[in-house]
N, C-alpha and C positions, 0 to 999 in steps of 0.2 A: 503494499501498501505505501501511497505517495505520503510526503512529508510536506507540511506547510511551518514556515517562520512564521511566527506575528509577534509585530514588536507596536508598546505602546506607546505613540509619538504624542498626543495631548492630553490633558486632564481632564478627570472628570468631576470636577468641580462644576457648579449650577448642572448636571445634565442628571437624568430622573432614576429614583432606584432602580429600575431596570436595567440600564444601563449600569449602573454600578455594579451590580450582582452578576452581569454576563459578564464586565471585564474580570471581576473576582472569580470567576466559574472557568476559563478562561486561563487563570493561573495569574495575570498582569495587575500589578498592584502599582509599581513606580515607574516613570516615564521612563522610556531607553531600556526597558527589560524587555528580552526576547525571551518565547518558549515555543517550543516546537510541538504540535499537533499533529496526527494523524490526518489525512484528508477524509473525512467523513461528511455523510450529510448534518449531523447535530451539530458537528464544528464549523462547517461552513455556513449554516444557519446564524448562530453567535455573530461569529465575524461579521456576516451578511449587518445584522444588528446594530454594530458598533466600528463600524468601516469609516464613519469618521476621524475615530480617534485611534485608529492602529493605522500599519502597515504591514503588508501580508509580502511575502518572500514564498515562492514554492521551489521544491528540490528539482 
């Protein structure tokens, strides 16, 4: 399965609670932090909800 690198690039201040929880579920806490996930539909859906706060790279 393909891997995706997700990096938090913007702050979650003044964002809805749903977006904050989605970032935490992805494992992102600090700006600049990068995590690697499998390319699954559930992960892609979470990334789509917070795409304005993160940067995505595919491997």
